C-alpha positions as CSV (number, residue, x, y, z in Angstrom):
1,M,-30.6,-7.8,-1.2
2,T,-27.4,-9.3,-2.4
3,Y,-25.0,-11.0,-0.6
4,R,-21.3,-11.3,-1.6
5,Y,-18.9,-13.5,-0.5
6,F,-15.2,-14.1,-1.5
7,N,-12.1,-16.1,-0.1
8,P,-9.2,-13.2,0.9
9,K,-6.6,-16.4,0.5
10,A,-7.7,-17.1,-3.0
11,R,-8.1,-13.5,-3.8
12,R,-4.7,-13.1,-3.0
13,N,-3.1,-15.8,-4.6
14,T,-3.7,-14.5,-8.4
15,G,-0.2,-14.5,-8.9
16,G,2.0,-11.7,-10.4
17,K,2.7,-8.2,-8.8
18,T,1.0,-6.6,-6.1
19,A,1.0,-2.7,-5.4
20,A,-0.9,-0.6,-2.9
21,V,-0.3,3.1,-2.3
22,L,-0.3,4.7,1.0
23,R,-0.6,8.9,1.7
24,Y,0.3,10.6,4.9
25,D,0.2,14.2,5.8
26,S,0.8,14.7,9.4
27,S,-0.8,18.2,9.1
28,T,-4.3,16.8,7.8
29,D,-4.4,12.6,8.0
30,K,-4.9,10.9,11.7
31,A,-3.3,7.9,10.1
32,P,-1.7,6.5,7.0
33,V,-4.8,6.2,4.1
34,V,-4.6,3.4,1.4
35,I,-5.2,5.8,-2.2
36,A,-4.3,3.3,-4.6
37,Q,-3.9,-0.7,-4.9
38,G,-3.8,-3.4,-7.7
39,K,-2.8,-6.5,-9.2
40,G,-1.2,-7.6,-12.2
41,H,-0.9,-5.2,-15.2
42,V,-2.4,-2.4,-12.5
43,A,0.4,-3.1,-9.9
44,R,3.0,-2.7,-12.7
45,Q,1.4,0.8,-13.7
46,I,1.7,1.6,-10.3
47,I,5.1,0.5,-9.7
48,E,6.3,2.0,-13.0
49,M,4.5,5.7,-12.4
50,A,5.9,5.7,-9.1
51,K,9.6,4.7,-10.6
52,A,8.8,7.6,-13.1
53,H,8.2,9.8,-10.3
54,D,10.7,8.9,-8.0
55,I,8.4,8.2,-5.3
56,P,10.2,5.7,-2.7
57,M,9.0,2.2,-2.9
58,Q,9.1,-0.4,-0.3
59,E,8.8,-4.0,-1.0
60,D,6.7,-6.0,2.0
61,P,4.9,-8.9,1.1
62,L,3.1,-9.2,4.2
63,L,2.3,-5.4,4.4
64,V,1.0,-5.6,0.7
65,E,-1.0,-8.7,1.9
66,N,-3.2,-6.6,4.4
67,L,-3.4,-3.3,2.5
68,I,-4.5,-4.9,-0.5
69,D,-7.5,-6.5,1.3
70,M,-9.0,-2.9,2.7
71,D,-11.1,-0.3,1.0
72,L,-9.4,2.9,-1.0
73,G,-9.9,6.0,1.2
74,E,-9.6,3.7,4.5
75,N,-7.1,4.4,7.3
76,V,-4.4,1.9,7.8
77,P,-5.4,-0.1,11.1
78,P,-3.2,0.5,14.1
79,Q,-1.9,-3.2,14.3
80,L,0.3,-2.2,10.9
81,Y,1.5,1.0,12.5
82,S,4.9,-0.4,13.4
83,V,5.3,-1.8,9.9
84,I,4.1,2.0,8.1
85,A,6.6,3.4,10.9
86,E,9.4,1.4,8.9
87,V,8.8,2.5,5.8
88,L,7.9,6.3,6.7
89,L,11.4,6.3,8.4
90,M,13.1,4.8,5.2
91,I,11.4,7.4,3.1
92,E,12.8,9.9,5.7
93,D,16.3,8.5,5.3
94,M,16.3,8.3,1.9
95,E,15.0,12.7,1.0
96,K,18.1,13.2,3.7
97,K,20.3,11.7,1.1
98,A,18.9,13.0,-1.7
């Protein structure tokens, strides 16, 4: 049996950009799902791809700090719903203006 220990605080303090991608489809998903995440070079690639495809982005250091510690494919916990709701409302407003 292999045990793996890590320090989440040290893991977050790697410096550079951090990004997380959420998917939410109200017809299929019960909650938003983390589908991609990364730090440094990977985060920059995620951001560049989002810009290239006109995908709305929201900068929220506290939210991304929580999302980066989650496993891919994991549902966002209820404790983060209010923050996610704000992001979804921002996206809805942006889509109405476009």
